N, CA, C and O atoms as a CHARMM CRD file, in Angstrom:
* protein
*
  308
    1    1 MET  N     -0.62200  19.29800 -13.85600 PROA 1      0.00000
    2    1 MET  CA     0.57200  18.89800 -13.17500 PROA 1      0.00000
    3    1 MET  C      0.40800  17.43400 -12.76100 PROA 1      0.00000
    4    1 MET  O     -0.59600  17.07000 -12.14700 PROA 1      0.00000
    5    2 TYR  N      1.37100  16.61400 -13.08700 PROA 2      0.00000
    6    2 TYR  CA     1.35100  15.19200 -12.74500 PROA 2      0.00000
    7    2 TYR  C      2.41700  14.92700 -11.68600 PROA 2      0.00000
    8    2 TYR  O      3.59000  15.23400 -11.89800 PROA 2      0.00000
    9    3 LEU  N      2.01300  14.35400 -10.53700 PROA 3      0.00000
   10    3 LEU  CA     2.93700  14.08000  -9.44400 PROA 3      0.00000
   11    3 LEU  C      3.01100  12.59400  -9.15000 PROA 3      0.00000
   12    3 LEU  O      2.04800  11.85100  -9.34100 PROA 3      0.00000
   13    4 SER  N      4.17800  12.18300  -8.68100 PROA 4      0.00000
   14    4 SER  CA     4.36700  10.81700  -8.21500 PROA 4      0.00000
   15    4 SER  C      5.51000  10.84400  -7.20000 PROA 4      0.00000
   16    4 SER  O      6.12500  11.88700  -6.97800 PROA 4      0.00000
   17    5 GLY  N      5.78600   9.70300  -6.59400 PROA 5      0.00000
   18    5 GLY  CA     6.91600   9.60300  -5.67700 PROA 5      0.00000
   19    5 GLY  C      8.23100   9.86900  -6.38200 PROA 5      0.00000
   20    5 GLY  O      9.16300  10.40100  -5.77900 PROA 5      0.00000
   21    6 THR  N      8.31800   9.50600  -7.64900 PROA 6      0.00000
   22    6 THR  CA     9.53000   9.72100  -8.43700 PROA 6      0.00000
   23    6 THR  C      9.66200  11.18200  -8.86400 PROA 6      0.00000
   24    6 THR  O     10.77500  11.69100  -8.99300 PROA 6      0.00000
   25    7 TYR  N      8.53900  11.85400  -9.08200 PROA 7      0.00000
   26    7 TYR  CA     8.52900  13.25400  -9.53300 PROA 7      0.00000
   27    7 TYR  C      7.70700  14.10800  -8.56000 PROA 7      0.00000
   28    7 TYR  O      6.61600  14.55700  -8.90900 PROA 7      0.00000
   29    8 PRO  N      8.21800  14.33600  -7.34200 PROA 8      0.00000
   30    8 PRO  CA     7.43500  15.05600  -6.32800 PROA 8      0.00000
   31    8 PRO  C      7.20000  16.52600  -6.65400 PROA 8      0.00000
   32    8 PRO  O      6.25400  17.11600  -6.13000 PROA 8      0.00000
   33    9 ARG  N      8.02100  17.13400  -7.49500 PROA 9      0.00000
   34    9 ARG  CA     7.80100  18.53500  -7.89500 PROA 9      0.00000
   35    9 ARG  C      6.87700  18.62300  -9.10600 PROA 9      0.00000
   36    9 ARG  O      6.47300  19.71700  -9.50000 PROA 9      0.00000
   37   10 GLY  N      6.54600  17.49200  -9.68900 PROA 10     0.00000
   38   10 GLY  CA     5.57200  17.44200 -10.75600 PROA 10     0.00000
   39   10 GLY  C      6.14600  17.57000 -12.15400 PROA 10     0.00000
   40   10 GLY  O      7.25400  18.06800 -12.35600 PROA 10     0.00000
   41   11 LEU  N      5.36300  17.10600 -13.10400 PROA 11     0.00000
   42   11 LEU  CA     5.67300  17.19500 -14.52900 PROA 11     0.00000
   43   11 LEU  C      4.51800  17.90100 -15.22500 PROA 11     0.00000
   44   11 LEU  O      3.35900  17.72100 -14.85200 PROA 11     0.00000
   45   12 ASN  N      4.83200  18.70100 -16.23500 PROA 12     0.00000
   46   12 ASN  CA     3.75000  19.28300 -17.02300 PROA 12     0.00000
   47   12 ASN  C      3.25900  18.23500 -18.02200 PROA 12     0.00000
   48   12 ASN  O      3.81300  17.13700 -18.08000 PROA 12     0.00000
   49   13 SER  N      2.24700  18.55100 -18.79500 PROA 13     0.00000
   50   13 SER  CA     1.63900  17.57900 -19.72000 PROA 13     0.00000
   51   13 SER  C      2.63000  17.05500 -20.74900 PROA 13     0.00000
   52   13 SER  O      2.64400  15.86200 -21.05300 PROA 13     0.00000
   53   14 MET  N      3.46300  17.95100 -21.29000 PROA 14     0.00000
   54   14 MET  CA     4.42900  17.51700 -22.30900 PROA 14     0.00000
   55   14 MET  C      5.47500  16.57000 -21.71700 PROA 14     0.00000
   56   14 MET  O      5.84700  15.58100 -22.34800 PROA 14     0.00000
   57   15 GLU  N      5.94800  16.87200 -20.50400 PROA 15     0.00000
   58   15 GLU  CA     6.93400  16.00400 -19.84800 PROA 15     0.00000
   59   15 GLU  C      6.32200  14.64800 -19.52100 PROA 15     0.00000
   60   15 GLU  O      6.95800  13.61000 -19.70500 PROA 15     0.00000
   61   16 TYR  N      5.08200  14.66200 -19.03400 PROA 16     0.00000
   62   16 TYR  CA     4.38800  13.42000 -18.71100 PROA 16     0.00000
   63   16 TYR  C      4.17100  12.56700 -19.96500 PROA 16     0.00000
   64   16 TYR  O      4.41500  11.36100 -19.94500 PROA 16     0.00000
   65   17 ASP  N      3.71400  13.19000 -21.04900 PROA 17     0.00000
   66   17 ASP  CA     3.46600  12.47300 -22.29700 PROA 17     0.00000
   67   17 ASP  C      4.74300  11.88700 -22.89100 PROA 17     0.00000
   68   17 ASP  O      4.68800  10.89300 -23.61500 PROA 17     0.00000
   69   18 ALA  N      5.88900  12.49200 -22.59300 PROA 18     0.00000
   70   18 ALA  CA     7.16500  12.00800 -23.12300 PROA 18     0.00000
   71   18 ALA  C      7.67400  10.76800 -22.37400 PROA 18     0.00000
   72   18 ALA  O      8.58700  10.09500 -22.85000 PROA 18     0.00000
   73   19 LEU  N      7.09200  10.46300 -21.21000 PROA 19     0.00000
   74   19 LEU  CA     7.52000   9.28300 -20.45400 PROA 19     0.00000
   75   19 LEU  C      7.05300   8.01200 -21.15000 PROA 19     0.00000
   76   19 LEU  O      6.01900   8.01600 -21.81800 PROA 19     0.00000
   77   20 PRO  N      7.80500   6.92200 -20.99900 PROA 20     0.00000
   78   20 PRO  CA     7.33700   5.63800 -21.53500 PROA 20     0.00000
   79   20 PRO  C      6.03500   5.21700 -20.83800 PROA 20     0.00000
   80   20 PRO  O      5.82600   5.53200 -19.66600 PROA 20     0.00000
   81   21 GLU  N      5.18900   4.52800 -21.54100 PROA 21     0.00000
   82   21 GLU  CA     3.90100   4.06700 -21.01000 PROA 21     0.00000
   83   21 GLU  C      4.08200   3.32500 -19.68100 PROA 21     0.00000
   84   21 GLU  O      3.28400   3.50400 -18.76100 PROA 21     0.00000
   85   22 SER  N      5.11100   2.50800 -19.57600 PROA 22     0.00000
   86   22 SER  CA     5.34200   1.73200 -18.35500 PROA 22     0.00000
   87   22 SER  C      5.57800   2.65200 -17.14600 PROA 22     0.00000
   88   22 SER  O      5.15500   2.33100 -16.03500 PROA 22     0.00000
   89   23 GLU  N      6.24500   3.78200 -17.35700 PROA 23     0.00000
   90   23 GLU  CA     6.51100   4.70800 -16.25100 PROA 23     0.00000
   91   23 GLU  C      5.26700   5.52900 -15.90000 PROA 23     0.00000
   92   23 GLU  O      5.08700   5.91100 -14.74400 PROA 23     0.00000
   93   24 ARG  N      4.41300   5.80100 -16.88200 PROA 24     0.00000
   94   24 ARG  CA     3.18600   6.56900 -16.62400 PROA 24     0.00000
   95   24 ARG  C      2.19900   5.79800 -15.77100 PROA 24     0.00000
   96   24 ARG  O      1.29400   6.39400 -15.18800 PROA 24     0.00000
   97   25 LYS  N      2.35300   4.48600 -15.68600 PROA 25     0.00000
   98   25 LYS  CA     1.43200   3.65900 -14.90200 PROA 25     0.00000
   99   25 LYS  C      1.87200   3.50500 -13.44800 PROA 25     0.00000
  100   25 LYS  O      1.30200   2.69500 -12.71800 PROA 25     0.00000
  101   26 LEU  N      2.87700   4.27100 -13.01400 PROA 26     0.00000
  102   26 LEU  CA     3.44400   4.09300 -11.68100 PROA 26     0.00000
  103   26 LEU  C      2.86300   5.04300 -10.62700 PROA 26     0.00000
  104   26 LEU  O      3.61000   5.57800  -9.80800 PROA 26     0.00000
  105   27 GLY  N      1.58100   5.25100 -10.63500 PROA 27     0.00000
  106   27 GLY  CA     0.92500   5.98200  -9.56100 PROA 27     0.00000
  107   27 GLY  C      1.00000   7.49000  -9.63900 PROA 27     0.00000
  108   27 GLY  O      1.17400   8.14200  -8.61000 PROA 27     0.00000
  109   28 PHE  N      0.87900   8.06000 -10.80100 PROA 28     0.00000
  110   28 PHE  CA     0.81400   9.51400 -10.92200 PROA 28     0.00000
  111   28 PHE  C     -0.58200   9.97900 -10.51700 PROA 28     0.00000
  112   28 PHE  O     -1.56600   9.25800 -10.67800 PROA 28     0.00000
  113   29 ARG  N     -0.64400  11.19600  -9.99200 PROA 29     0.00000
  114   29 ARG  CA    -1.94400  11.81600  -9.74700 PROA 29     0.00000
  115   29 ARG  C     -1.90500  13.23600 -10.29500 PROA 29     0.00000
  116   29 ARG  O     -0.86500  13.89400 -10.27600 PROA 29     0.00000
  117   30 MET  N     -3.04000  13.69500 -10.77900 PROA 30     0.00000
  118   30 MET  CA    -3.12200  15.04900 -11.33600 PROA 30     0.00000
  119   30 MET  C     -3.44300  16.04400 -10.23000 PROA 30     0.00000
  120   30 MET  O     -4.31100  15.81000  -9.38900 PROA 30     0.00000
  121   31 MET  N     -2.71900  17.15800 -10.25200 PROA 31     0.00000
  122   31 MET  CA    -2.91600  18.23300  -9.28300 PROA 31     0.00000
  123   31 MET  C     -2.95000  19.54800 -10.05500 PROA 31     0.00000
  124   31 MET  O     -2.52400  19.60800 -11.20900 PROA 31     0.00000
  125   32 LYS  N     -3.45000  20.58600  -9.42500 PROA 32     0.00000
  126   32 LYS  CA    -3.48100  21.90900 -10.04900 PROA 32     0.00000
  127   32 LYS  C     -2.55900  22.84300  -9.28500 PROA 32     0.00000
  128   32 LYS  O     -2.54500  22.85300  -8.05400 PROA 32     0.00000
  129   33 ARG  N     -1.79000  23.62500 -10.02700 PROA 33     0.00000
  130   33 ARG  CA    -0.93200  24.64400  -9.42500 PROA 33     0.00000
  131   33 ARG  C     -1.62600  25.99000  -9.61600 PROA 33     0.00000
  132   33 ARG  O     -2.15900  26.28300 -10.68600 PROA 33     0.00000
  133   34 ASP  N     -1.60900  26.80200  -8.56200 PROA 34     0.00000
  134   34 ASP  CA    -2.19000  28.14600  -8.61700 PROA 34     0.00000
  135   34 ASP  C     -3.65800  28.13900  -9.04100 PROA 34     0.00000
  136   34 ASP  O     -4.08900  28.97700  -9.83300 PROA 34     0.00000
  137   35 ALA  N     -4.41700  27.18900  -8.50800 PROA 35     0.00000
  138   35 ALA  CA    -5.83900  27.08400  -8.84200 PROA 35     0.00000
  139   35 ALA  C     -6.61900  28.26400  -8.25400 PROA 35     0.00000
  140   35 ALA  O     -6.26800  28.78300  -7.19400 PROA 35     0.00000
  141   36 LEU  N     -7.67500  28.67900  -8.94900 PROA 36     0.00000
  142   36 LEU  CA    -8.60400  29.67800  -8.40500 PROA 36     0.00000
  143   36 LEU  C     -9.68900  28.91700  -7.65600 PROA 36     0.00000
  144   36 LEU  O    -10.34200  28.03700  -8.21800 PROA 36     0.00000
  145   37 VAL  N     -9.87900  29.26300  -6.37900 PROA 37     0.00000
  146   37 VAL  CA   -10.83500  28.55300  -5.53800 PROA 37     0.00000
  147   37 VAL  C    -11.77500  29.56600  -4.90600 PROA 37     0.00000
  148   37 VAL  O    -11.33800  30.60300  -4.40800 PROA 37     0.00000
  149   38 TYR  N    -13.07700  29.25900  -4.92800 PROA 38     0.00000
  150   38 TYR  CA   -14.09400  30.10300  -4.31400 PROA 38     0.00000
  151   38 TYR  C    -14.88200  29.26800  -3.31000 PROA 38     0.00000
  152   38 TYR  O    -15.11700  28.08200  -3.53600 PROA 38     0.00000
  153   39 VAL  N    -15.29200  29.88800  -2.19500 PROA 39     0.00000
  154   39 VAL  CA   -16.02900  29.17400  -1.15500 PROA 39     0.00000
  155   39 VAL  C    -17.20900  30.01700  -0.67800 PROA 39     0.00000
  156   39 VAL  O    -17.26200  31.22700  -0.90100 PROA 39     0.00000
  157   40 ARG  N    -18.15300  29.34700  -0.01600 PROA 40     0.00000
  158   40 ARG  CA   -19.26000  30.02200   0.65800 PROA 40     0.00000
  159   40 ARG  C    -19.76700  29.08600   1.74300 PROA 40     0.00000
  160   40 ARG  O    -19.45800  27.89400   1.73800 PROA 40     0.00000
  161   41 GLY  N    -20.54200  29.62600   2.66900 PROA 41     0.00000
  162   41 GLY  CA   -21.09500  28.81400   3.74800 PROA 41     0.00000
  163   41 GLY  C    -20.13000  28.66800   4.90700 PROA 41     0.00000
  164   41 GLY  O    -19.25700  29.51100   5.11300 PROA 41     0.00000
  165   42 GLU  N    -20.29500  27.57900   5.67000 PROA 42     0.00000
  166   42 GLU  CA   -19.45200  27.34400   6.84300 PROA 42     0.00000
  167   42 GLU  C    -18.08100  26.83400   6.43600 PROA 42     0.00000
  168   42 GLU  O    -17.95600  25.89800   5.64500 PROA 42     0.00000
  169   43 ILE  N    -17.06300  27.46300   6.98800 PROA 43     0.00000
  170   43 ILE  CA   -15.68200  27.07300   6.72600 PROA 43     0.00000
  171   43 ILE  C    -15.07800  26.64400   8.05100 PROA 43     0.00000
  172   43 ILE  O    -15.00100  27.43700   8.98900 PROA 43     0.00000
  173   44 THR  N    -14.65200  25.39200   8.12900 PROA 44     0.00000
  174   44 THR  CA   -14.03900  24.89300   9.35800 PROA 44     0.00000
  175   44 THR  C    -12.58600  24.53600   9.09600 PROA 44     0.00000
  176   44 THR  O    -12.21900  24.10200   8.00400 PROA 44     0.00000
  177   45 HSD  N    -11.77200  24.72800  10.11700 PROA 45     0.00000
  178   45 HSD  CA   -10.34900  24.38200  10.03700 PROA 45     0.00000
  179   45 HSD  C     -9.83800  24.22700  11.46100 PROA 45     0.00000
  180   45 HSD  O    -10.23900  24.98400  12.34500 PROA 45     0.00000
  181   46 PRO  N     -8.96200  23.26000  11.69900 PROA 46     0.00000
  182   46 PRO  CA    -8.46300  23.05700  13.06400 PROA 46     0.00000
  183   46 PRO  C     -7.69500  24.25600  13.62400 PROA 46     0.00000
  184   46 PRO  O     -7.58200  24.39800  14.84200 PROA 46     0.00000
  185   47 ASP  N     -7.16900  25.11300  12.76000 PROA 47     0.00000
  186   47 ASP  CA    -6.36100  26.24600  13.21600 PROA 47     0.00000
  187   47 ASP  C     -7.16800  27.49100  13.57500 PROA 47     0.00000
  188   47 ASP  O     -6.59500  28.45200  14.08800 PROA 47     0.00000
  189   48 HSD  N     -8.49300  27.50800  13.32200 PROA 48     0.00000
  190   48 HSD  CA    -9.28300  28.69700  13.64200 PROA 48     0.00000
  191   48 HSD  C    -10.73900  28.34000  13.90100 PROA 48     0.00000
  192   48 HSD  O    -11.18300  27.22300  13.63800 PROA 48     0.00000
  193   49 LYS  N    -11.47500  29.32600  14.42700 PROA 49     0.00000
  194   49 LYS  CA   -12.90100  29.16400  14.67700 PROA 49     0.00000
  195   49 LYS  C    -13.65000  28.97700  13.36300 PROA 49     0.00000
  196   49 LYS  O    -13.20300  29.45400  12.32000 PROA 49     0.00000
  197   50 THR  N    -14.77700  28.29100  13.40700 PROA 50     0.00000
  198   50 THR  CA   -15.63600  28.15100  12.22700 PROA 50     0.00000
  199   50 THR  C    -16.18300  29.52500  11.85200 PROA 50     0.00000
  200   50 THR  O    -16.62600  30.28800  12.71100 PROA 50     0.00000
  201   51 ILE  N    -16.14400  29.82500  10.56100 PROA 51     0.00000
  202   51 ILE  CA   -16.71500  31.08600  10.07200 PROA 51     0.00000
  203   51 ILE  C    -17.80700  30.76300   9.06700 PROA 51     0.00000
  204   51 ILE  O    -17.79800  29.69700   8.45100 PROA 51     0.00000
  205   52 CYS  N    -18.74900  31.68700   8.90100 PROA 52     0.00000
  206   52 CYS  CA   -19.82500  31.50700   7.93100 PROA 52     0.00000
  207   52 CYS  C    -19.74900  32.64700   6.92100 PROA 52     0.00000
  208   52 CYS  O    -19.87700  33.81500   7.28700 PROA 52     0.00000
  209   53 LEU  N    -19.54400  32.30900   5.66400 PROA 53     0.00000
  210   53 LEU  CA   -19.41600  33.29400   4.59400 PROA 53     0.00000
  211   53 LEU  C    -20.70600  33.34200   3.78400 PROA 53     0.00000
  212   53 LEU  O    -21.17000  32.32000   3.27800 PROA 53     0.00000
  213   54 GLU  N    -21.27400  34.52400   3.66700 PROA 54     0.00000
  214   54 GLU  CA   -22.44700  34.70200   2.81800 PROA 54     0.00000
  215   54 GLU  C    -21.96100  35.09600   1.43400 PROA 54     0.00000
  216   54 GLU  O    -21.12300  35.98900   1.30800 PROA 54     0.00000
  217   55 GLY  N    -22.45700  34.46400   0.41700 PROA 55     0.00000
  218   55 GLY  CA   -22.00000  34.73400  -0.94600 PROA 55     0.00000
  219   55 GLY  C    -20.65700  34.06500  -1.20300 PROA 55     0.00000
  220   55 GLY  O    -20.08700  33.43000  -0.31600 PROA 55     0.00000
  221   56 TRP  N    -20.16600  34.21300  -2.40700 PROA 56     0.00000
  222   56 TRP  CA   -18.91500  33.57900  -2.81500 PROA 56     0.00000
  223   56 TRP  C    -17.71600  34.46300  -2.47000 PROA 56     0.00000
  224   56 TRP  O    -17.75800  35.68200  -2.63400 PROA 56     0.00000
  225   57 HSD  N    -16.65500  33.83000  -1.99100 PROA 57     0.00000
  226   57 HSD  CA   -15.40600  34.51100  -1.63700 PROA 57     0.00000
  227   57 HSD  C    -14.23600  33.74400  -2.24700 PROA 57     0.00000
  228   57 HSD  O    -14.18200  32.51500  -2.19000 PROA 57     0.00000
  229   58 ARG  N    -13.30700  34.49000  -2.83000 PROA 58     0.00000
  230   58 ARG  CA   -12.11700  33.85100  -3.39600 PROA 58     0.00000
  231   58 ARG  C    -11.13800  33.50900  -2.27500 PROA 58     0.00000
  232   58 ARG  O    -10.88900  34.31900  -1.38300 PROA 58     0.00000
  233   59 VAL  N    -10.59300  32.31100  -2.33500 PROA 59     0.00000
  234   59 VAL  CA    -9.60700  31.86000  -1.36400 PROA 59     0.00000
  235   59 VAL  C     -8.23000  32.28900  -1.84200 PROA 59     0.00000
  236   59 VAL  O     -7.85700  32.04000  -2.98800 PROA 59     0.00000
  237   60 LEU  N     -7.47600  32.93300  -0.96300 PROA 60     0.00000
  238   60 LEU  CA    -6.10100  33.31100  -1.26200 PROA 60     0.00000
  239   60 LEU  C     -5.16800  32.39400  -0.49100 PROA 60     0.00000
  240   60 LEU  O     -5.35800  32.15200   0.70100 PROA 60     0.00000
  241   61 MET  N     -4.17400  31.89700  -1.17300 PROA 61     0.00000
  242   61 MET  CA    -3.24000  30.96000  -0.54600 PROA 61     0.00000
  243   61 MET  C     -2.33800  31.66800   0.45600 PROA 61     0.00000
  244   61 MET  O     -2.04200  32.85700   0.33200 PROA 61     0.00000
  245   62 ASN  N     -1.91900  30.90800   1.43700 PROA 62     0.00000
  246   62 ASN  CA    -0.92800  31.37100   2.39100 PROA 62     0.00000
  247   62 ASN  C      0.34100  31.73300   1.61900 PROA 62     0.00000
  248   62 ASN  O      0.71300  31.02200   0.68500 PROA 62     0.00000
  249   63 THR  N      0.99900  32.80400   1.98600 PROA 63     0.00000
  250   63 THR  CA     2.18300  33.25400   1.23800 PROA 63     0.00000
  251   63 THR  C      3.50100  32.83800   1.88700 PROA 63     0.00000
  252   63 THR  O      4.55500  33.36800   1.53400 PROA 63     0.00000
  253   64 GLU  N      3.45700  31.89300   2.83500 PROA 64     0.00000
  254   64 GLU  CA     4.69600  31.48500   3.50100 PROA 64     0.00000
  255   64 GLU  C      5.70500  30.89600   2.51500 PROA 64     0.00000
  256   64 GLU  O      6.90500  30.90400   2.78800 PROA 64     0.00000
  257   65 ASN  N      5.23800  30.38900   1.37700 PROA 65     0.00000
  258   65 ASN  CA     6.15800  29.81400   0.39200 PROA 65     0.00000
  259   65 ASN  C      7.01300  30.88200  -0.28900 PROA 65     0.00000
  260   65 ASN  O      7.97200  30.54200  -0.98200 PROA 65     0.00000
  261   66 ARG  N      6.69300  32.15900  -0.11000 PROA 66     0.00000
  262   66 ARG  CA     7.48600  33.23700  -0.69700 PROA 66     0.00000
  263   66 ARG  C      8.67500  33.62800   0.17400 PROA 66     0.00000
  264   66 ARG  O      9.53400  34.40700  -0.24000 PROA 66     0.00000
  265   67 SER  N      8.71100  33.08400   1.37200 PROA 67     0.00000
  266   67 SER  CA     9.82000  33.35800   2.27200 PROA 67     0.00000
  267   67 SER  C     11.09900  32.72500   1.73300 PROA 67     0.00000
  268   67 SER  O     11.05100  31.64800   1.13900 PROA 67     0.00000
  269   68 MET  N     12.22800  33.37500   1.93300 PROA 68     0.00000
  270   68 MET  CA    13.51500  32.82400   1.47400 PROA 68     0.00000
  271   68 MET  C     13.78300  31.45400   2.09200 PROA 68     0.00000
  272   68 MET  O     14.38500  30.59400   1.44900 PROA 68     0.00000
  273   69 THR  N     13.34300  31.24400   3.33100 PROA 69     0.00000
  274   69 THR  CA    13.58800  29.96000   3.98100 PROA 69     0.00000
  275   69 THR  C     12.72600  28.84100   3.40200 PROA 69     0.00000
  276   69 THR  O     12.99600  27.66400   3.63900 PROA 69     0.00000
  277   70 MET  N     11.69200  29.20100   2.64500 PROA 70     0.00000
  278   70 MET  CA    10.77500  28.20100   2.08600 PROA 70     0.00000
  279   70 MET  C     10.88300  28.14900   0.56100 PROA 70     0.00000
  280   70 MET  O      9.94200  27.71100  -0.10000 PROA 70     0.00000
  281   71 ARG  N     11.99300  28.58000  -0.00400 PROA 71     0.00000
  282   71 ARG  CA    12.10600  28.72000  -1.46600 PROA 71     0.00000
  283   71 ARG  C     11.96800  27.40600  -2.23100 PROA 71     0.00000
  284   71 ARG  O     11.74300  27.42700  -3.44100 PROA 71     0.00000
  285   72 PHE  N     12.09700  26.26800  -1.55600 PROA 72     0.00000
  286   72 PHE  CA    11.97000  24.98700  -2.24200 PROA 72     0.00000
  287   72 PHE  C     10.61200  24.33400  -2.01000 PROA 72     0.00000
  288   72 PHE  O     10.40600  23.18300  -2.39500 PROA 72     0.00000
  289   73 LEU  N      9.68700  25.05400  -1.38400 PROA 73     0.00000
  290   73 LEU  CA     8.36900  24.53500  -1.08400 PROA 73     0.00000
  291   73 LEU  C      7.41100  24.77800  -2.23600 PROA 73     0.00000
  292   73 LEU  O      7.41400  25.85600  -2.83100 PROA 73     0.00000
  293   74 GLU  N      6.59700  23.79300  -2.55400 PROA 74     0.00000
  294   74 GLU  CA     5.56800  23.91800  -3.61000 PROA 74     0.00000
  295   74 GLU  C      4.21100  23.68400  -2.96500 PROA 74     0.00000
  296   74 GLU  O      4.04600  22.71400  -2.22600 PROA 74     0.00000
  297   75 PHE  N      3.23100  24.55200  -3.22700 PROA 75     0.00000
  298   75 PHE  CA     1.86700  24.33200  -2.79200 PROA 75     0.00000
  299   75 PHE  C      1.08100  23.81300  -3.98300 PROA 75     0.00000
  300   75 PHE  O      0.96000  24.49600  -5.00000 PROA 75     0.00000
  301   76 LEU  N      0.54600  22.60600  -3.85700 PROA 76     0.00000
  302   76 LEU  CA    -0.26100  21.99700  -4.91000 PROA 76     0.00000
  303   76 LEU  C     -1.56300  21.51900  -4.31400 PROA 76     0.00000
  304   76 LEU  O     -1.62500  21.14400  -3.14300 PROA 76     0.00000
  305   77 ASP  N     -2.58700  21.53400  -5.11500 PROA 77     0.00000
  306   77 ASP  CA    -3.87700  21.08000  -4.63500 PROA 77     0.00000
  307   77 ASP  C     -4.54500  20.22900  -5.66800 PROA 77     0.00000
  308   77 ASP  O     -5.65600  19.74600  -5.44500 PROA 77     0.00000
């Protein structure tokens, strides 16, 4: 997924490749949609206490984007 200020919802590889070279140089960054993420060890976050995970654990994304009020929200990482 390629994102920029002009394309905040992102472009796939074919859409990005179809852009003129001059437009591709305007600050795109690559992001992953629906990435699989695994963590272990100390996990810190301002919203909760630090936790320590032994072994690998799969991270599941917050599901607030499935709410009808959030239907236009995209989670990208």
